[in-house]
C-alpha positions in Angstrom: -12.2 16.4 -2.9 -8.4 16.7 -3.5 -6.5 18.9 -1.1 -3.0 19.3 0.4 -1.4 19.7 3.8 2.0 21.0 4.8 4.1 18.5 6.8 7.8 19.2 7.7 7.8 22.0 5.1 6.7 19.7 2.3 3.3 19.1 0.6 1.2 16.0 1.0 -1.7 15.4 -1.4 -4.8 13.6 -0.2 -8.3 12.9 -1.4 -11.5 12.4 0.5 -14.7 10.9 -0.9 -17.9 9.8 0.8 -19.3 9.9 4.3 -19.5 7.5 7.2 -16.8 5.3 8.8 -13.3 5.9 7.5 -11.2 3.8 5.2 -7.7 4.8 4.3 -6.2 3.3 1.1 -2.4 3.5 0.7 -0.8 3.0 -2.7 2.3 1.0 -3.4 5.8 1.7 -4.8 5.8 3.9 -8.0 2.1 4.5 -7.6 -0.1 7.3 -6.4 -3.5 7.8 -4.9 -4.9 7.7 -8.4 -4.7 3.9 -8.5 -7.6 3.8 -6.1 -10.0 5.9 -8.2 -12.4 3.1 -9.0 -12.2 1.6 -5.5 -12.7 5.0 -3.9 -15.7 5.8 -6.1 -17.5 2.5 -5.2 -16.5 2.3 -1.6 -17.4 5.9 -0.9 -21.0 5.0 -1.4 -20.7 3.3 2.0 -17.7 4.9 3.7 -15.5 8.0 4.1 -12.6 7.0 1.8 -9.2 8.8 2.2 -6.4 8.2 -0.2 -3.0 9.8 0.2 0.1 10.4 -2.0 2.9 9.0 0.1 6.2 10.9 0.3 8.0 11.1 -3.0 5.0 9.8 -4.9 2.2 11.5 -6.9 2.1 15.2 -6.0 3.5 14.8 -2.6 7.0 16.3 -1.7 10.2 14.5 -0.9 11.7 14.4 2.6 15.3 13.5 2.1 17.5 10.6 0.9 15.4 7.9 2.6 11.7 7.7 2.8 11.3 5.3 5.7 8.0 3.4 6.5 7.9 5.3 9.8 8.1 8.7 8.0 5.3 7.6 5.6 3.2 6.5 8.5 3.7 9.9 10.2 2.4 11.6 7.0 -0.7 9.4 7.1 -1.2 10.4 10.7 -0.8 14.1 9.8 -3.5 13.9 7.2 -5.9 12.2 9.6 -5.1 14.7 12.3 -5.8 17.5 9.8 -9.2 15.9 9.0 -9.9 15.2 12.6 -10.3 11.5 12.0 -10.2 9.5 15.2 -10.7 5.9 13.9 -10.1 4.2 10.6 -9.5 1.0 8.8 -6.2 1.2 6.8 -5.3 -0.9 3.8 -2.2 -0.7 1.8 -0.9 -2.2 -1.5 2.6 -3.5 -1.6 4.8 -0.7 0.0 1.5 0.8 1.2 1.0 -2.4 3.2 4.3 -1.9 5.0 3.2 1.7 5.8 -0.2 0.4 7.0 1.2 -2.0 9.5 3.7 0.6 10.7 0.9 3.0 11.1 -1.2 0.4 13.1 1.7 -0.4 15.3 2.5 3.3 16.0 -1.1 4.6 16.4 -3.1 1.5 17.4 -5.7 3.8 19.2 -6.6 5.2 15.8 -7.0 1.9 14.0 -10.1 -0.4 13.8 -8.4 -2.9 11.5 -5.8 -3.1 8.8 -4.6 -5.2 5.9 -2.3 -6.1 3.2 -2.9 -5.9 -0.6 0.0 -8.2 -1.8 2.2 -7.2 1.1 3.3 -8.5 4.5 4.7 -7.6 7.9 8.1 -9.1 7.6 11.5 -7.6 6.5 13.4 -8.2 3.3 15.3 -11.4 3.0 19.1 -10.9 2.5 18.5 -11.8 -1.2 15.8 -9.1 -1.4 18.0 -6.5 0.3 20.9 -7.3 -2.2 18.4 -7.0 -5.0 17.3 -3.5 -3.8 20.9 -2.4 -3.7 21.4 -3.7 -7.2 18.3 -1.8 -8.4 19.5 1.4 -6.7 22.7 1.1 -8.8 20.6 0.7 -12.0 18.3 3.6 -11.1 21.3 5.9 -10.8 22.1 5.1 -14.4 18.8 4.7 -16.3 15.7 4.7 -14.1 13.1 5.3 -16.9 14.0 2.0 -18.7 14.0 0.1 -15.4 10.5 1.5 -14.4 8.9 0.6 -17.7 10.3 -3.0 -17.5 9.4 -3.4 -13.8 5.7 -2.6 -14.0 4.5 -5.3 -16.4 6.2 -7.9 -14.3 3.9 -7.0 -11.4 1.1 -8.8 -13.3 0.6 -12.5 -13.7 1.9 -13.7 -17.0 -1.6 -14.7 -18.1 -2.8 -11.1 -17.4 -0.2 -8.9 -19.1 -2.0 -8.8 -22.4 -5.4 -8.2 -20.8 -4.4 -5.1 -19.0 -2.2 -3.2 -21.4 -4.0 0.2 -20.8 -3.7 -0.2 -17.1 0.0 -1.0 -17.4 0.5 2.1 -19.5 -1.3 4.2 -16.9 0.9 2.8 -14.1 3.9 3.6 -16.2 2.7 7.2 -16.7 2.2 7.6 -12.9 5.7 6.2 -12.2 7.2 8.3 -14.9 6.4 11.5 -12.9 8.9 10.4 -10.3 12.6 11.1 -10.5 15.5 8.8 -9.6 16.1 10.2 -6.2 12.4 9.7 -5.2 12.4 6.1 -6.4 15.7 5.4 -4.6 14.4 7.0 -1.3 11.5 4.6 -1.4 13.7 1.6 -2.2 16.0 2.4 0.8 13.0 2.9 3.1 11.6 -0.6 2.1 15.0 -2.2 2.3 15.6 -0.9 5.9 12.1 -1.4 7.3 11.6 -3.1 10.6 9.7 -6.4 11.1 6.2 -6.1 12.5 5.6 -9.8 13.0 5.7 -9.4 16.8 3.0 -6.8 16.5 0.9 -9.2 14.5 1.2 -11.8 17.2 0.0 -9.4 20.0 -2.5 -7.1 18.4 -6.2 -7.5 18.9 -6.9 -5.6 15.7 -8.5 -7.5 12.8 -6.1 -8.1 9.9 -6.6 -9.1 6.3 -4.3 -10.5 3.6 -5.0 -10.4 -0.2 -2.5 -12.7 -1.9 -2.0 -13.6 -5.6 -0.8 -17.2 -6.2 1.2 -15.9 -9.2 2.9 -13.0 -7.4 6.5 -12.9 -8.5 7.3 -10.1 -6.0 6.6 -12.1 -2.8 7.4 -15.6 -1.5 3.8 -16.6 -1.2 4.4 -19.6 1.0 6.3 -17.4 3.5 3.6 -14.8 3.6 0.9 -17.5 4.1 2.6 -18.3 7.4 1.8 -14.8 8.7 -1.9 -15.4 8.6 -1.7 -17.6 11.6 -0.1 -14.9 13.8 -3.0 -12.4 14.4 -5.9 -13.3 16.6 -8.4 -12.4 13.8 -7.2 -12.7 10.3 -9.1 -12.9 7.0 -7.5 -14.2 3.8 -8.3 -13.8 0.1 -6.1 -16.1 -2.0 -6.4 -15.5 -5.7 -5.5 -17.9 -8.6 -4.2 -16.4 -11.8 -3.3 -13.1 -10.0 0.1 -11.6 -9.6 0.9 -8.5 -7.5 -1.9 -6.3 -8.7 -5.2 -7.9 -7.5 -7.0 -4.5 -7.4 -6.7 -4.6 -11.2 -6.4 -8.3 -12.0 -9.3 -9.3 -9.8 -11.0 -6.0 -9.2 -14.6 -7.0 -8.3 -13.4 -9.9 -6.1 -10.9 -7.8 -4.1 -13.4 -4.9 -3.9 -16.1 -7.1 -2.4 -13.7 -8.7 0.0 -12.5 -5.3 1.2 -16.0 -4.0 1.6 -16.9 -7.1 3.6 -13.9 -6.7 5.9 -14.6 -3.1 6.6 -18.3 -3.7 7.3 -17.5 -6.5 9.7 -14.9 -4.5 11.6 -17.1 -1.6 12.2 -20.2 -3.7 13.0 -18.4 -5.8 15.5 -17.2 -2.7 17.4 -20.7 -1.3 17.9 
């Protein structure tokens, strides 16, 4: 079921599917809840799956010049409050992973476990921050060309020709956004806070899904984070870039199903 809530005089779109323990799936930058259609369909056979259009993405509204990770986490919480969800596992792809860890740190009483699809809990390096500023300048001039070039590079080189229809679909989703929405997300990611200290202290189970050929992350640096949580599960994928839910769909789907099942069974 797709529905909407009002939050700070803006609209947030969400979708619920299935019954049972709750899983929240958060999309990444330039994406929408539609990227999870296949995952939601299969996982909803076992769980209550909630997907959400984060601010400025999909059919959700915009909330100003900067869409911070804290703001996005607040909108996730607003949806869960509306649905009267008390506990959940939350997983996020890329930017959605930043939101997931911010949500877990802010509302730990609502979280059974959380994890990162090609994402991490640190901040941008100075080089990455400078690159975001450069991108913002480009977006102000010609954002459509930049978006269409950006998305294919999320895939491992060996996979670009395999997933042409999927790449076009992602470009269509991103094409619905305007420059100000894209820039607001870039600024939010650029200015996000580190949650590494939270990883070191939390008792919550954590997972990482990492592609060895991910050009958008320094994989060796992200690998260091898996040692921080008390309980951490890792899926390291060869010949996969930044889009494991497409590039290695069945493997990532099975891993996520196993993580959720373990988290809820261990808490009984």
